[in-house]
C-alpha positions as CSV (number, residue, x, y, z in Angstrom):
1,M,37.5,-84.4,0.5
2,D,41.3,-83.1,-0.5
3,M,42.6,-84.9,2.5
4,L,40.7,-88.2,1.6
5,I,41.8,-88.1,-1.7
6,R,45.7,-87.8,-0.7
7,I,45.3,-90.2,1.7
8,L,44.1,-93.0,-0.6
9,G,46.6,-91.5,-3.5
10,N,48.3,-94.9,-4.1
11,T,44.7,-96.7,-4.0
12,W,43.5,-94.4,-6.6
13,T,45.7,-95.5,-9.0
14,L,44.8,-98.9,-8.5
15,A,41.7,-98.4,-8.8
16,A,41.0,-100.1,-12.2
17,V,42.9,-103.6,-10.5
18,W,40.3,-102.9,-7.2
19,V,37.5,-103.2,-8.7
20,L,38.0,-105.5,-11.8
21,G,41.1,-107.2,-10.6
22,P,43.4,-109.9,-12.9
23,I,40.2,-111.0,-15.2
24,I,40.2,-107.5,-16.6
25,L,44.0,-108.1,-17.8
26,I,42.8,-111.8,-19.0
27,V,39.9,-110.9,-21.0
28,L,41.2,-107.9,-22.3
29,H,44.9,-108.4,-23.4
30,R,44.2,-110.9,-26.3
31,R,41.3,-108.2,-27.8
32,N,43.6,-105.0,-27.2
33,K,46.7,-106.1,-27.9
34,A,46.7,-105.8,-31.8
35,K,44.2,-102.4,-31.6
36,E,47.6,-101.1,-29.7
37,E,50.2,-102.1,-32.0
38,E,48.2,-100.6,-35.1
39,A,47.8,-97.9,-33.2
40,T,51.2,-96.8,-32.4
41,R,52.1,-96.3,-36.1
42,A,48.6,-94.5,-37.0
43,P,49.1,-90.7,-36.1
44,M,46.7,-89.4,-33.2
45,K,43.7,-87.8,-33.8
46,T,41.8,-85.2,-32.3
47,A,39.2,-86.1,-30.4
48,S,36.0,-83.8,-31.5
49,S,33.8,-82.2,-28.3
50,S,30.5,-81.9,-27.6
51,A,28.1,-81.5,-24.0
52,P,24.5,-83.3,-23.8
53,A,23.4,-83.0,-20.4
54,S,22.4,-85.7,-18.9
55,F,23.9,-89.0,-17.5
56,D,21.9,-92.0,-17.6
57,G,22.9,-93.9,-14.4
58,E,20.6,-94.2,-11.6
59,G,20.5,-92.6,-8.1
60,T,21.5,-88.9,-8.8
61,R,21.4,-86.4,-6.6
62,S,21.5,-82.9,-7.2
63,G,24.1,-80.2,-5.5
64,K,25.3,-77.0,-5.9
65,T,25.8,-75.4,-9.2
66,R,29.9,-75.0,-10.3
67,P,32.0,-74.2,-13.5
68,G,33.1,-78.2,-14.2
69,V,36.8,-78.5,-15.6
70,P,37.9,-77.3,-18.9
71,M,39.6,-79.6,-21.4
72,P,43.0,-78.1,-22.7
73,G,42.0,-75.2,-25.1
74,E,38.6,-74.9,-23.8
75,E,36.2,-72.7,-22.2
76,P,35.4,-73.4,-18.7
77,V,31.4,-75.4,-18.6
78,T,29.8,-73.5,-16.8
79,G,25.6,-73.2,-15.6
80,Y,25.4,-76.7,-14.8
81,E,23.6,-78.5,-11.7
82,I,26.0,-80.8,-10.5
83,K,24.4,-84.4,-9.4
84,E,25.8,-86.8,-6.9
85,I,27.7,-89.7,-9.2
86,P,25.1,-92.4,-9.7
87,S,24.8,-95.9,-7.5
88,G,25.6,-98.4,-9.8
89,F,24.9,-98.5,-13.8
90,R,21.3,-99.2,-16.3
91,G,19.3,-100.6,-13.4
92,L,21.7,-102.3,-11.1
93,K,23.0,-100.8,-7.8
94,W,26.0,-102.0,-5.8
95,G,25.8,-105.1,-4.2
96,E,23.0,-106.7,-6.0
97,P,23.2,-109.6,-7.3
98,P,23.5,-110.4,-11.2
99,V,19.9,-110.7,-13.4
100,E,19.0,-112.5,-16.1
101,G,20.3,-111.8,-19.4
102,M,23.6,-111.5,-18.4
103,N,26.3,-114.3,-19.3
104,V,29.6,-115.1,-18.1
105,V,32.6,-113.7,-19.9
106,H,35.5,-115.1,-17.3
107,D,34.9,-116.2,-13.6
108,E,37.7,-116.4,-11.3
109,G,36.0,-117.9,-8.3
110,N,34.4,-114.9,-6.1
111,D,35.0,-113.1,-8.6
112,K,33.1,-112.5,-12.1
113,L,33.5,-110.6,-15.0
114,M,30.0,-110.4,-17.4
115,A,28.4,-108.6,-19.9
116,R,24.8,-108.5,-21.2
117,A,24.1,-108.3,-24.8
118,T,21.0,-106.0,-24.6
119,D,23.0,-103.0,-23.5
120,E,23.3,-100.4,-25.8
121,L,27.2,-99.6,-27.2
122,K,25.8,-95.2,-26.1
123,L,26.1,-93.6,-23.4
124,E,24.4,-90.2,-23.5
125,S,24.6,-90.8,-27.4
126,V,28.5,-91.2,-28.0
127,P,29.7,-94.0,-29.1
128,I,30.9,-97.0,-26.6
129,N,32.7,-100.3,-27.8
130,S,31.5,-102.3,-24.4
131,V,30.2,-102.8,-20.7
132,L,31.8,-105.0,-17.9
133,Y,30.4,-105.7,-14.6
134,S,32.5,-106.8,-12.2
135,F,30.8,-109.2,-9.6
136,N,32.3,-110.4,-5.9
137,L,30.7,-112.7,-4.4
138,D,27.8,-112.6,-6.4
139,R,27.6,-108.5,-6.0
140,L,27.9,-105.8,-8.4
141,Q,31.1,-104.3,-6.9
142,G,32.1,-102.4,-10.9
143,V,31.6,-101.4,-14.1
144,M,33.7,-101.1,-17.1
145,I,32.8,-98.9,-20.2
146,D,35.3,-98.9,-22.8
147,M,35.3,-96.5,-25.8
148,P,37.6,-95.3,-28.9
149,I,39.8,-92.3,-28.1
150,L,36.9,-89.7,-30.0
151,S,34.5,-90.6,-27.8
152,A,36.7,-89.6,-24.9
153,D,36.3,-85.6,-24.9
154,P,32.5,-85.8,-25.7
155,L,31.7,-87.9,-22.4
156,F,34.2,-86.2,-20.7
157,K,33.0,-83.0,-20.7
158,I,29.6,-84.7,-20.1
159,L,30.6,-86.3,-16.6
160,Q,31.9,-82.9,-15.5
161,S,28.9,-80.9,-16.4
162,Q,27.5,-83.3,-14.1
163,W,29.6,-84.3,-11.2
164,G,32.1,-81.4,-11.0
165,Q,35.6,-80.7,-11.1
166,P,37.6,-84.2,-10.6
167,K,40.7,-85.2,-9.4
168,Q,43.9,-85.1,-11.7
169,P,46.8,-86.3,-9.1
170,N,49.4,-86.4,-12.0
171,P,48.8,-83.3,-14.6
172,R,51.0,-85.3,-17.1
173,Q,48.7,-88.0,-17.2
174,P,45.0,-88.1,-18.6
175,K,43.7,-89.9,-15.5
176,F,40.7,-88.7,-14.0
177,Y,39.2,-89.1,-10.1
178,W,35.6,-88.6,-8.6
179,L,34.3,-89.4,-5.1
180,S,30.9,-89.6,-4.3
181,R,29.8,-87.6,-1.3
182,L,27.6,-90.4,-0.4
183,Q,27.9,-92.8,2.1
184,G,27.3,-96.9,2.7
185,M,26.6,-98.6,-0.5
186,E,25.6,-95.8,-2.2
187,A,29.1,-94.4,-2.9
188,T,31.0,-94.4,-5.7
189,Q,34.2,-93.9,-7.2
190,A,34.7,-93.1,-11.0
191,V,38.0,-93.2,-12.6
192,F,38.0,-91.9,-16.2
193,E,41.5,-92.4,-18.1
194,K,42.2,-91.9,-21.8
195,N,45.0,-93.6,-23.7
196,H,46.1,-91.8,-27.1
197,I,48.3,-94.5,-27.9
198,A,46.0,-97.6,-27.5
199,Q,43.5,-95.2,-29.0
200,K,41.0,-95.5,-26.5
201,A,39.4,-94.9,-23.0
202,S,37.8,-95.9,-20.1
203,L,35.5,-95.4,-17.4
204,I,35.3,-97.3,-14.1
205,L,32.3,-96.9,-11.6
206,S,33.2,-99.2,-8.3
207,S,31.5,-99.1,-5.1
208,K,33.6,-97.6,-2.6
209,A,32.0,-100.0,0.3
210,I,32.9,-103.1,-1.3
211,Q,36.6,-102.2,-2.5
212,E,37.0,-100.8,1.2
213,E,36.2,-104.0,2.2
214,K,38.1,-106.5,0.2
215,A,40.7,-104.1,1.2
216,K,40.2,-104.8,5.0
217,T,39.9,-108.1,4.0
218,R,43.3,-108.4,1.9
219,A,45.0,-106.4,4.6
């Protein structure tokens, strides 16, 4: 797995672009611009931390019990049963079409960004700002979860306790990666990133198979 991560190193850094493409830049830029300008003048806040025990995704599989990765200044997380990264999100699996109740936020032809009003703006009791679903040719290819910076450490601790130790290619950059051990359409790749300047964080889940397919098409 380490060798695969090294091979995909440059690809990982473009994970958000692969998953949601230019539509994320178009939709979210206007919404976040004002917040970012205000945040640069505000003092940074220290995020709180807590550790509930489960993730509300789908398709989890048990693995070995091993310690998670601690945040700076924290004790290692131990005694948790490591599970497989969920395939899809909240009842939707990778490759499935949009469901009733979803609304198009942005349309780029083959790629559509959608949301649903019924989504709870909490993940494991941790507050989040939004959930956006990315579809390619009406197939679910990725999910982007946006959250305030104060939710970053609590949610990160939950993820590491369940999925194990993530990869962090650049120790100076708070950007972490998990790669599913599954194959085919069930395989998931996850990216978690904190942005203290903008006072927010994000979790991006995506279908490894669909992203590889699109990469081959572009090549």
